[in-house]
C-alpha positions in Angstrom: 74.5 167.9 199.5 72.2 170.8 200.4 72.5 174.3 199.0 73.3 175.6 202.5 76.3 173.3 202.8 77.5 174.4 199.4 77.3 178.1 200.1 80.6 179.8 200.5 81.7 183.4 200.6 85.3 184.3 200.2 87.2 187.1 198.5 90.0 186.5 196.0 92.0 189.7 196.1 94.3 190.5 193.1 95.0 194.2 193.5 98.0 194.1 191.2 95.8 192.5 188.5 93.0 195.0 188.9 90.2 193.0 190.4 88.7 191.5 193.5 86.4 188.5 193.5 83.7 187.6 196.1 82.3 184.1 195.5 79.1 182.5 197.0 77.8 179.0 196.1 79.0 175.9 194.3 82.5 176.2 192.8 81.8 173.4 190.3 80.7 175.1 187.1 77.6 173.9 185.3 76.4 174.9 181.8 72.6 175.2 181.6 71.1 177.1 178.7 70.1 180.7 179.7 67.2 182.7 178.2 67.5 186.2 176.9 66.2 189.1 178.9 67.1 192.7 179.9 66.4 194.2 183.3 67.0 197.9 183.9 66.6 199.5 187.4 66.4 203.2 188.4 69.2 203.2 190.9 67.7 202.8 194.4 66.7 199.5 196.1 66.3 196.6 193.6 62.7 195.6 192.8 62.5 191.9 194.0 60.0 190.8 191.4 61.9 192.2 188.6 65.2 190.7 189.8 63.5 187.3 190.2 62.3 187.6 186.6 65.9 188.1 185.4 67.4 185.6 187.8 65.0 182.8 186.5 66.4 183.3 183.0 69.8 182.1 184.3 68.2 178.7 184.4 69.9 177.7 187.7 73.4 178.6 186.4 76.1 180.9 187.5 75.6 184.7 188.1 78.4 187.2 187.7 78.0 190.7 189.1 80.3 193.3 187.6 81.2 196.5 189.4 84.1 199.0 189.7 83.7 199.8 193.4 82.0 198.2 196.5 82.1 194.6 197.5 79.8 191.6 197.9 76.4 193.3 198.6 74.6 191.3 195.9 75.9 187.8 196.7 73.5 186.6 199.3 70.6 188.6 197.8 70.9 186.9 194.5 72.1 183.5 195.8 69.5 182.8 198.5 67.3 185.7 199.5 65.1 185.8 196.4 64.3 182.1 196.5 65.5 181.4 192.9 67.9 178.5 192.6 71.2 179.4 191.1 74.5 177.5 191.1 76.7 180.4 192.3 77.0 184.2 192.5 80.4 185.9 192.0 81.0 189.6 192.3 84.0 190.9 190.4 85.1 194.3 191.4 87.2 195.5 188.5 89.3 198.6 188.9 91.4 198.8 185.7 91.8 197.7 182.1 94.2 195.0 183.4 91.4 193.7 185.6 89.0 193.6 182.7 91.5 191.5 180.7 92.6 189.2 183.5 92.2 185.5 182.4 90.3 184.7 185.7 87.8 187.5 185.0 87.4 186.5 181.4 86.8 182.8 182.3 84.1 183.7 184.8 82.3 185.9 182.4 82.6 183.3 179.6 80.9 180.7 181.9 78.2 182.9 183.3 74.5 182.4 182.7 73.5 185.9 183.9 75.4 189.3 184.1 74.5 192.1 186.4 76.1 195.6 186.4 76.0 197.3 189.8 75.8 201.1 190.2 78.8 203.3 190.5 80.5 205.5 187.8 79.5 204.5 184.3 82.7 205.9 182.9 84.6 203.2 184.8 82.7 200.6 182.9 83.2 202.4 179.6 86.9 203.0 180.1 87.7 199.6 181.6 85.4 197.3 179.5 85.0 198.9 176.1 87.4 197.9 173.4 88.7 195.1 175.6 88.5 191.3 175.7 85.9 191.7 178.4 83.8 193.9 176.1 84.0 191.3 173.4 82.9 188.6 175.8 80.0 190.6 177.0 78.7 191.0 173.5 79.1 187.3 172.8 77.2 186.6 176.0 74.4 188.8 174.8 74.2 187.9 171.1 75.6 184.4 170.8 74.8 182.8 174.2 71.6 184.9 174.5 72.1 185.3 178.2 70.1 187.6 180.5 71.8 191.0 181.4 70.8 193.9 183.5 72.0 196.8 185.7 71.0 199.6 188.0 72.0 203.2 188.0 75.4 203.4 186.2 74.8 199.7 185.2 71.6 200.7 183.5 73.2 203.8 181.9 75.5 201.6 179.7 72.9 199.3 178.3 71.8 201.4 175.4 73.6 201.4 172.0 73.7 205.2 172.6 74.8 206.3 176.1 75.9 209.1 178.3 79.4 208.2 179.3 80.0 210.7 182.1 83.6 211.0 181.0 83.8 214.6 182.4 81.4 214.0 185.3 77.6 214.1 185.5 75.4 216.8 184.0 72.1 218.3 185.3 69.0 219.0 183.3 69.5 222.8 183.8 73.1 222.6 182.6 72.2 220.4 179.5 69.3 222.6 178.5 71.4 225.8 179.0 74.2 224.5 176.7 73.7 221.1 175.1 77.4 221.2 174.1 79.0 221.8 177.5 82.1 219.8 178.2 80.3 217.2 180.4 77.8 216.3 177.7 79.8 213.3 176.6 77.9 210.8 174.5 78.8 207.3 173.2 77.5 205.9 169.9 77.4 202.2 169.0 80.8 201.4 170.4 80.2 199.4 173.5 77.3 197.0 174.2 75.2 195.7 171.4 71.9 194.5 173.0 68.8 193.5 170.9 66.0 196.1 171.1 68.5 198.7 172.6 70.6 199.6 169.6 68.8 203.0 169.1 68.1 203.8 172.7 69.8 205.9 175.4 68.8 205.2 179.0 68.7 207.3 182.1 68.1 206.6 185.8 67.3 208.4 189.1 64.7 210.1 187.0 62.8 211.6 190.0 65.8 212.5 192.1 67.0 214.7 190.5 64.6 215.4 187.6 66.5 214.3 184.5 63.9 214.7 181.8 65.6 217.9 180.6 69.0 216.4 180.2 67.6 213.3 178.3 65.8 215.7 176.0 69.1 217.4 175.3 70.8 214.0 174.7 68.2 213.2 172.0 68.5 216.7 170.5 72.3 216.2 170.2 71.9 212.9 168.4 69.3 214.4 166.0 71.5 217.4 165.3 75.0 215.8 165.2 74.1 212.5 163.5 70.9 213.2 161.8 69.2 210.3 163.5 66.2 209.9 165.8 67.2 208.1 169.0 64.7 206.8 171.6 64.9 207.0 175.3 64.1 204.7 178.2 64.2 206.0 181.8 63.3 204.9 185.3 62.4 206.5 188.5 64.7 205.4 191.3 62.6 202.4 192.6 61.4 201.3 189.1 62.5 198.5 186.9 61.9 197.8 183.2 62.2 194.2 182.0 62.3 193.3 178.3 62.1 189.7 177.1 62.7 188.1 173.7 59.3 189.3 172.6 60.3 193.0 172.9 57.7 193.8 175.4 59.0 196.1 178.2 57.2 195.4 181.5 57.4 198.0 184.2 57.8 197.1 187.9 57.3 199.4 190.8 54.9 200.1 193.7 52.3 202.3 192.1 49.8 203.6 193.3 51.4 203.5 196.8 54.3 205.6 195.3 54.7 207.7 192.2 56.9 205.2 190.4 57.1 205.5 186.6 59.1 204.4 183.6 59.3 206.6 180.5 59.5 205.6 176.8 60.6 208.7 174.8 60.7 209.2 171.1 61.0 212.2 168.7 57.6 213.0 167.3 57.4 211.5 163.8 55.5 214.6 162.6 58.5 216.7 163.3 61.2 215.2 161.1 63.0 218.4 160.4 66.0 219.6 162.5 65.9 220.7 166.1 65.2 224.4 166.0 68.2 225.6 168.1 70.9 223.2 169.2 74.2 225.0 169.1 77.1 225.5 171.5 76.7 228.0 174.3 73.0 228.6 173.5 69.9 227.4 175.3 68.2 224.4 173.7 65.0 225.0 171.7 63.3 221.8 170.5 59.6 222.7 170.6 57.5 222.2 167.5 54.3 223.5 169.2 55.1 221.7 172.4 55.3 218.2 171.0 58.9 217.7 170.0 58.9 214.4 172.0 56.2 211.9 172.5 56.5 210.1 175.8 54.6 207.0 177.1 54.7 207.4 181.0 54.0 204.0 182.5 53.3 203.4 186.2 55.3 200.4 187.6 53.3 197.8 189.5 54.4 194.9 191.7 53.6 192.3 189.0 54.8 194.3 186.0 51.5 194.2 184.3 51.9 197.6 182.5 54.1 197.6 179.4 55.3 199.3 176.3 56.1 197.4 173.0 59.5 198.4 171.8 59.5 196.2 168.7 58.3 199.2 166.7 58.2 202.4 168.8 56.1 204.3 166.3 53.3 201.7 166.5 52.8 203.3 170.0 51.5 200.1 171.5 51.4 199.9 175.3 49.1 199.3 178.3 48.5 201.1 181.6 50.3 204.3 180.7 49.6 207.8 179.5 51.0 209.9 176.7 52.8 213.2 177.3 54.3 215.8 175.0 57.8 217.1 176.0 59.6 220.1 174.6 62.3 222.7 175.4 62.0 226.4 174.6 65.0 228.6 175.2 66.4 226.2 177.8 63.1 225.7 179.6 61.7 222.2 179.7 57.9 221.6 179.5 55.9 218.4 179.9 52.1 218.4 179.3 49.4 215.8 178.6 49.6 214.5 175.1 48.6 211.9 172.6 50.2 209.0 170.8 52.4 209.7 167.8 50.5 209.4 164.5 53.1 207.6 162.4 51.3 204.6 160.7 49.3 206.7 158.2 52.4 208.7 157.4 54.3 205.5 156.6 51.6 204.2 154.4 51.2 207.4 152.4 54.9 207.8 151.5 56.1 204.2 151.2 53.9 201.9 149.2 56.5 199.1 148.9 56.8 196.4 151.5 59.7 194.1 152.5 59.4 191.4 155.1 62.2 189.2 156.4 60.9 186.2 158.2 61.2 184.5 160.6 62.8 186.7 163.2 64.6 185.2 165.1 65.8 182.9 162.3 67.9 179.7 162.1 69.1 178.3 158.9 66.9 180.1 156.4 65.6 183.7 156.1 62.7 184.3 153.7 62.6 187.7 152.0 59.2 188.9 150.6 59.5 191.9 148.4 56.6 193.9 146.9 58.9 196.0 144.7 62.5 195.8 143.6 64.9 196.4 146.6 68.6 196.3 147.4 69.1 194.3 150.5 72.4 194.1 152.5 72.8 192.2 155.8 75.6 193.1 158.2 76.8 191.3 161.3 77.4 193.0 164.7 80.9 194.0 163.7 79.6 195.8 160.6 80.8 193.1 158.1 78.5 192.5 155.1 77.4 188.9 155.0 74.8 189.1 152.2 73.8 191.5 149.5 71.4 191.2 146.6 68.9 193.2 144.4 65.6 191.4 144.7 62.1 191.7 143.2 60.6 188.4 144.1 60.2 186.1 147.1 63.7 184.7 147.9 65.0 182.3 150.6 68.5 183.0 151.9 70.5 180.1 153.2 71.9 181.3 156.5 73.6 178.2 157.7 77.0 179.9 157.5 75.8 182.8 159.6 77.1 182.8 163.2 74.5 183.0 166.0 73.9 186.6 167.0 72.5 190.0 166.0 72.4 191.2 162.4 71.2 194.4 160.7 69.5 194.4 157.4 69.7 197.6 155.3 66.8 197.8 152.7 66.8 200.4 149.9 63.6 200.7 147.9 61.9 203.5 146.0 64.6 206.0 147.0 64.1 205.2 150.7 66.3 203.4 153.2 65.1 201.4 156.2 66.9 199.2 158.7 65.6 196.0 160.4 67.2 194.1 163.3 67.5 190.3 162.9 68.6 187.7 165.3 70.0 184.2 164.5 69.4 181.7 167.3 
């Protein structure tokens, strides 16, 4: 039977149960093995090449679109218009916690080979999906099934381990810079989606309309001030997409030089490890440090995604096709100027002579630990449960057969310093 004969589109409406389904394709489920990938889009029209990149990782399987408003706008686009063969596309419009926990919805997500979050209001996703059976399934899809996932606008906003929840509505750059603790500066921390490479990232979208560089600067200042941690940022102009594969290389899609379409990879400057100068309630933000509080790699998006930034280790500052900028805020006024890459490698070598390697990564049934000095090593699963701990001073092989597939975090303490490494069991 041809694909055109299999194609169906019909809504299943369950208002009392909090969801509506729009289905296109073959209703007989198949179970191919998907491949991991993340695709983040800036909030306007989807970039076809980037979407094809993500869709191919479904390996011909079933695609589920999650949204909290709208209808079936993605179905034909993903099923037939891009020319990538998939078994089905189903849009689930979820309008309540009950919808997020409906057995039909959970079954469809459990059998998906790709998940896409549409735009809308990100707090709907946070309030309906977080701390629910659907939230658990999404994290299993990412870290156990290793399925491809992505989103646009609000759908991109929730993909970082740190995120702007919009619980009290949106916030402009001017508002955030004038008072980084205003009521609508609502931030989430490590309590929703757990996506490899994105644990210490906050995303933002529609970066050129309006200009959101100031508010993301304020987000990062809040994390540094409130939690004492340096968080990185990924942001896209409206027609730009960032695609990250299992190699941790973030390729940028757009239509530059025909249009000024950029993605931004933002990190606190490693030479400014002390606190933000002024980040207090009802006071304009100052995070300056001689104009280089933040180091930003600005990457033009091209039709083939050739330009990239390597997010395996941000401070290595490895990328192609972009330019470095310095960002800062002084008394609530945001400034961006031409800059240079962060100089972090020499700093690390000077102050931390010991070396700990955990290989391979991703790993399967064994994890080799190479230690150049005595170190305490603890490994935690994605729920924060310790699965291994030891004090080591030699090369050791850990039997990881009993580890479930998924994401792990290794905490390493040596010479009075603590570092964290992300690990993935496949």
